[in-house]
Biotite code that builds the C-alpha atoms (Angstrom):
import biotite.structure as struc

atoms = struc.array([
    struc.Atom([-3.381, 19.061, -6.392], chain_id="A", res_id=1, res_name="MET", atom_name="CA", element="C"),
    struc.Atom([-2.067, 16.115, -4.453], chain_id="A", res_id=2, res_name="SER", atom_name="CA", element="C"),
    struc.Atom([-0.429, 16.325, -1.079], chain_id="A", res_id=3, res_name="THR", atom_name="CA", element="C"),
    struc.Atom([2.279, 14.105, 0.283], chain_id="A", res_id=4, res_name="ALA", atom_name="CA", element="C"),
    struc.Atom([2.853, 12.362, 3.578], chain_id="A", res_id=5, res_name="HIS", atom_name="CA", element="C"),
    struc.Atom([6.383, 11.612, 4.724], chain_id="A", res_id=6, res_name="SER", atom_name="CA", element="C"),
    struc.Atom([8.239, 10.538, 7.825], chain_id="A", res_id=7, res_name="LEU", atom_name="CA", element="C"),
    struc.Atom([11.999, 10.517, 8.261], chain_id="A", res_id=8, res_name="LYS", atom_name="CA", element="C"),
    struc.Atom([13.683, 9.149, 11.349], chain_id="A", res_id=9, res_name="VAL", atom_name="CA", element="C"),
    struc.Atom([17.446, 9.154, 11.742], chain_id="A", res_id=10, res_name="GLU", atom_name="CA", element="C"),
    struc.Atom([19.108, 5.970, 10.452], chain_id="A", res_id=11, res_name="ASN", atom_name="CA", element="C"),
    struc.Atom([15.817, 4.698, 9.002], chain_id="A", res_id=12, res_name="LYS", atom_name="CA", element="C"),
    struc.Atom([14.433, 4.814, 5.462], chain_id="A", res_id=13, res_name="PRO", atom_name="CA", element="C"),
    struc.Atom([12.017, 7.620, 4.700], chain_id="A", res_id=14, res_name="MET", atom_name="CA", element="C"),
    struc.Atom([8.340, 6.681, 4.535], chain_id="A", res_id=15, res_name="LEU", atom_name="CA", element="C"),
    struc.Atom([6.505, 8.495, 1.736], chain_id="A", res_id=16, res_name="PHE", atom_name="CA", element="C"),
    struc.Atom([3.021, 8.417, 0.274], chain_id="A", res_id=17, res_name="SER", atom_name="CA", element="C"),
    struc.Atom([0.797, 10.656, -1.795], chain_id="A", res_id=18, res_name="TYR", atom_name="CA", element="C"),
    struc.Atom([-2.694, 11.484, -0.508], chain_id="A", res_id=19, res_name="ASP", atom_name="CA", element="C"),
    struc.Atom([-5.221, 8.627, -0.629], chain_id="A", res_id=20, res_name="ILE", atom_name="CA", element="C"),
    struc.Atom([-7.019, 9.955, -3.738], chain_id="A", res_id=21, res_name="ASP", atom_name="CA", element="C"),
    struc.Atom([-3.774, 10.037, -5.710], chain_id="A", res_id=22, res_name="THR", atom_name="CA", element="C"),
    struc.Atom([-2.794, 6.611, -4.388], chain_id="A", res_id=23, res_name="GLU", atom_name="CA", element="C"),
    struc.Atom([-6.202, 5.246, -5.452], chain_id="A", res_id=24, res_name="GLN", atom_name="CA", element="C"),
    struc.Atom([-5.781, 6.605, -8.995], chain_id="A", res_id=25, res_name="LYS", atom_name="CA", element="C"),
    struc.Atom([-2.311, 5.052, -9.229], chain_id="A", res_id=26, res_name="ILE", atom_name="CA", element="C"),
    struc.Atom([-3.590, 1.701, -7.921], chain_id="A", res_id=27, res_name="ILE", atom_name="CA", element="C"),
    struc.Atom([-6.581, 1.612, -10.267], chain_id="A", res_id=28, res_name="GLU", atom_name="CA", element="C"),
    struc.Atom([-4.448, 2.484, -13.288], chain_id="A", res_id=29, res_name="LYS", atom_name="CA", element="C"),
    struc.Atom([-1.828, -0.079, -12.358], chain_id="A", res_id=30, res_name="TRP", atom_name="CA", element="C"),
    struc.Atom([-4.276, -2.907, -11.607], chain_id="A", res_id=31, res_name="VAL", atom_name="CA", element="C"),
    struc.Atom([-6.871, -2.382, -14.317], chain_id="A", res_id=32, res_name="PHE", atom_name="CA", element="C"),
    struc.Atom([-4.704, -0.996, -17.145], chain_id="A", res_id=33, res_name="ASP", atom_name="CA", element="C"),
    struc.Atom([-1.698, -3.287, -16.769], chain_id="A", res_id=34, res_name="ASN", atom_name="CA", element="C"),
    struc.Atom([-2.060, -6.197, -19.169], chain_id="A", res_id=35, res_name="GLN", atom_name="CA", element="C"),
    struc.Atom([0.659, -8.154, -17.388], chain_id="A", res_id=36, res_name="ARG", atom_name="CA", element="C"),
    struc.Atom([-1.118, -7.936, -14.039], chain_id="A", res_id=37, res_name="TYR", atom_name="CA", element="C"),
    struc.Atom([-2.768, -10.982, -12.479], chain_id="A", res_id=38, res_name="SER", atom_name="CA", element="C"),
    struc.Atom([-6.146, -11.904, -13.930], chain_id="A", res_id=39, res_name="ARG", atom_name="CA", element="C"),
    struc.Atom([-7.449, -13.133, -10.614], chain_id="A", res_id=40, res_name="ARG", atom_name="CA", element="C"),
    struc.Atom([-10.010, -10.970, -8.836], chain_id="A", res_id=41, res_name="ASP", atom_name="CA", element="C"),
    struc.Atom([-8.840, -7.513, -9.882], chain_id="A", res_id=42, res_name="LEU", atom_name="CA", element="C"),
    struc.Atom([-11.314, -5.767, -7.580], chain_id="A", res_id=43, res_name="ASN", atom_name="CA", element="C"),
    struc.Atom([-9.956, -7.713, -4.602], chain_id="A", res_id=44, res_name="MET", atom_name="CA", element="C"),
    struc.Atom([-6.372, -6.922, -5.620], chain_id="A", res_id=45, res_name="GLU", atom_name="CA", element="C"),
    struc.Atom([-7.188, -3.203, -5.935], chain_id="A", res_id=46, res_name="ALA", atom_name="CA", element="C"),
    struc.Atom([-8.959, -3.275, -2.553], chain_id="A", res_id=47, res_name="LYS", atom_name="CA", element="C"),
    struc.Atom([-5.947, -4.909, -0.872], chain_id="A", res_id=48, res_name="LEU", atom_name="CA", element="C"),
    struc.Atom([-3.602, -2.307, -2.373], chain_id="A", res_id=49, res_name="LEU", atom_name="CA", element="C"),
    struc.Atom([-5.892, 0.569, -1.351], chain_id="A", res_id=50, res_name="LEU", atom_name="CA", element="C"),
    struc.Atom([-6.027, -0.793, 2.200], chain_id="A", res_id=51, res_name="THR", atom_name="CA", element="C"),
    struc.Atom([-2.224, -0.932, 2.271], chain_id="A", res_id=52, res_name="LEU", atom_name="CA", element="C"),
    struc.Atom([-2.006, 2.638, 0.960], chain_id="A", res_id=53, res_name="ALA", atom_name="CA", element="C"),
    struc.Atom([-4.477, 3.926, 3.540], chain_id="A", res_id=54, res_name="SER", atom_name="CA", element="C"),
    struc.Atom([-2.712, 2.083, 6.365], chain_id="A", res_id=55, res_name="ASP", atom_name="CA", element="C"),
    struc.Atom([0.654, 3.425, 5.213], chain_id="A", res_id=56, res_name="PHE", atom_name="CA", element="C"),
    struc.Atom([-0.616, 7.012, 5.320], chain_id="A", res_id=57, res_name="ILE", atom_name="CA", element="C"),
    struc.Atom([-2.042, 6.395, 8.808], chain_id="A", res_id=58, res_name="ASP", atom_name="CA", element="C"),
    struc.Atom([1.299, 4.955, 9.971], chain_id="A", res_id=59, res_name="ILE", atom_name="CA", element="C"),
    struc.Atom([3.200, 7.949, 8.600], chain_id="A", res_id=60, res_name="ILE", atom_name="CA", element="C"),
    struc.Atom([0.843, 10.440, 10.227], chain_id="A", res_id=61, res_name="ASN", atom_name="CA", element="C"),
    struc.Atom([0.477, 8.682, 13.583], chain_id="A", res_id=62, res_name="SER", atom_name="CA", element="C"),
    struc.Atom([4.030, 7.291, 13.771], chain_id="A", res_id=63, res_name="LYS", atom_name="CA", element="C"),
    struc.Atom([2.460, 4.089, 15.114], chain_id="A", res_id=64, res_name="ASN", atom_name="CA", element="C"),
    struc.Atom([1.740, 0.625, 13.759], chain_id="A", res_id=65, res_name="LEU", atom_name="CA", element="C"),
    struc.Atom([-1.309, -1.200, 15.107], chain_id="A", res_id=66, res_name="ASN", atom_name="CA", element="C"),
    struc.Atom([-2.444, -4.827, 15.009], chain_id="A", res_id=67, res_name="GLN", atom_name="CA", element="C"),
    struc.Atom([-5.076, -4.198, 12.317], chain_id="A", res_id=68, res_name="THR", atom_name="CA", element="C"),
    struc.Atom([-2.405, -2.782, 10.011], chain_id="A", res_id=69, res_name="GLN", atom_name="CA", element="C"),
    struc.Atom([-0.192, -5.802, 10.676], chain_id="A", res_id=70, res_name="ILE", atom_name="CA", element="C"),
    struc.Atom([-3.157, -8.092, 9.961], chain_id="A", res_id=71, res_name="ASP", atom_name="CA", element="C"),
    struc.Atom([-3.828, -6.226, 6.687], chain_id="A", res_id=72, res_name="ASN", atom_name="CA", element="C"),
    struc.Atom([-0.189, -6.732, 5.649], chain_id="A", res_id=73, res_name="LEU", atom_name="CA", element="C"),
    struc.Atom([-0.481, -10.427, 6.463], chain_id="A", res_id=74, res_name="GLU", atom_name="CA", element="C"),
    struc.Atom([-3.638, -10.805, 4.348], chain_id="A", res_id=75, res_name="VAL", atom_name="CA", element="C"),
    struc.Atom([-2.017, -8.966, 1.430], chain_id="A", res_id=76, res_name="ALA", atom_name="CA", element="C"),
    struc.Atom([1.085, -11.154, 1.653], chain_id="A", res_id=77, res_name="ILE", atom_name="CA", element="C"),
    struc.Atom([-0.900, -14.408, 1.899], chain_id="A", res_id=78, res_name="LYS", atom_name="CA", element="C"),
    struc.Atom([-3.803, -13.683, -0.453], chain_id="A", res_id=79, res_name="ASP", atom_name="CA", element="C"),
    struc.Atom([-2.516, -11.063, -2.885], chain_id="A", res_id=80, res_name="GLY", atom_name="CA", element="C"),
    struc.Atom([-1.188, -11.621, -6.368], chain_id="A", res_id=81, res_name="ALA", atom_name="CA", element="C"),
    struc.Atom([2.484, -10.895, -6.972], chain_id="A", res_id=82, res_name="SER", atom_name="CA", element="C"),
    struc.Atom([2.002, -7.139, -7.316], chain_id="A", res_id=83, res_name="GLY", atom_name="CA", element="C"),
    struc.Atom([0.139, -7.056, -4.009], chain_id="A", res_id=84, res_name="VAL", atom_name="CA", element="C"),
    struc.Atom([2.337, -9.234, -1.827], chain_id="A", res_id=85, res_name="TRP", atom_name="CA", element="C"),
    struc.Atom([5.468, -7.567, -3.206], chain_id="A", res_id=86, res_name="GLU", atom_name="CA", element="C"),
    struc.Atom([4.086, -4.146, -2.245], chain_id="A", res_id=87, res_name="LYS", atom_name="CA", element="C"),
    struc.Atom([3.097, -5.492, 1.195], chain_id="A", res_id=88, res_name="ALA", atom_name="CA", element="C"),
    struc.Atom([6.578, -6.943, 1.818], chain_id="A", res_id=89, res_name="ILE", atom_name="CA", element="C"),
    struc.Atom([8.144, -3.650, 0.710], chain_id="A", res_id=90, res_name="ASN", atom_name="CA", element="C"),
    struc.Atom([5.927, -1.638, 3.073], chain_id="A", res_id=91, res_name="ARG", atom_name="CA", element="C"),
    struc.Atom([6.553, -4.103, 5.912], chain_id="A", res_id=92, res_name="LEU", atom_name="CA", element="C"),
    struc.Atom([10.292, -3.730, 5.383], chain_id="A", res_id=93, res_name="GLY", atom_name="CA", element="C"),
    struc.Atom([10.069, 0.053, 5.615], chain_id="A", res_id=94, res_name="LEU", atom_name="CA", element="C"),
])
């Protein structure tokens, strides 16, 4: 059974994530089963998305954003395929 992580602050959007195992299953299915997904380095794309998911859970739980997490977002935005940089921009916006 999966667990969820969420954070709601007044006048801000809610941050939500499933547990890391569930997030990993979603990422792997999306990256490796999606025929429309980028055919670049799928393992790298999955790794970038998993890093973002893990960082997002840490941010929700700690209520803090650190430089490493910002750096990971930057890498995903610069180096990721469209599905990766779009997810990174979305998470950065939240």
